Each structure stands twice: as structure tokens, then as C-alpha cells.
N, C-alpha and C positions, 0 to 999 in steps of 0.2 A: 429612089425609094426613101432615102433618108430625108430628103427635102419634104416629101409628102408626110412622113412621120412627124417632123418638126412643125409643119403647117397644121396638122390635125391636133397636135399637142398644144399649140398656141390657141387654136379655136376652143379647145377644152378649157384652157386656163381663162379665156375671156368670158366663157359662158358659165363656168362653175359657180361664181358668186351668186347668181340668180337662184341656183338650187340650194345654196346654203343661207339664203336670206340676206345676202350682202356682207356676210362675215368674211373678213380678209380680202376685200375687194382690191385694195391697192397692191397687196402681195401677189395676187393672182395675175393682175395686169402686168406687174413687173416681170413675172415669170413668162407670160405670153410674149412680151417684148423681147426678152432674151431668146426665146424660141425662134421668133421671126429673124432676129439678127444671126442666129446660128444657121438657119436655113439659107439666108442670103450669103453668108460666108461660104457655105457649102457650094452654092451655085457659082460664086466667083472663083473659088479655088479648084473647081473640077477640071480635069482629072489629076492634075499634078499633086495636090495635097490630100487626095481623097483617102488614101490608105492610112496615113498618119492621123488625119483629122477626125476620122470616124470615132476612134477611141476617145480622143480629147473632147469632142463635141458631145458625145453621149455621156461621158463622165461629168462634164460641166452641167449638162441638163439635169442629170440625176441629183447632183449636189444642190443646184438651185431649187429643184422641186422639193427636195427634202427639207431645205431651210424654210421654204414657203409653208409646207405642211406643219412644221414645228411652230412657226409663228402663228399660224391660224389656230393650232391646238392651244397655244398659250393664251390666245384671245378668247377662245370658247371656255376654257377651264380657268376661271378666276378663283383665287383663293378666298375662302369665306372671311368676311370682315367682322371682327369682334367688337 
């Protein structure tokens, strides 16, 4: 189920820049690649590391998504030039 979640999250990150008009495209692609890597690590470590890695992977994913959203916000909101 977590592999499915990370795959859907990667798909969302790859398609979101279209909805935003291309803003933050690189950051969203970076986040999507991280999601794919996490899904692959989940598949490789199943079932030995599943209990410990669930919290680590979800935490890393939330941190990366938060950083991406902050970077996109900073791109959209430019300070006025005087």
C-alpha cells in the first residue's frame, strides 16, 4: 500500500507543473524522483525493514514536499522591485 502511495505521489509531482503553468517544474520533478526512489527502497527492503522504514520514508517524503512547496511559493511571490 505504501508503494502505491509513493507511486501516486510521484505521478502527482510529475503532473502538477502543468496545472501551475510550469512554475517550479524542476522542484516537482526532483520530488517525484525522490518518491520513486522511496517506493523502490520499500520494495527492496520488504518485509525486513518495513516497520522501521515506514516512519522514516513518510517523514522524508513530507520534508521534501514541504521544501518543494516553499521553493515554489518563493518563486511565485516575488518581492516588488523599487
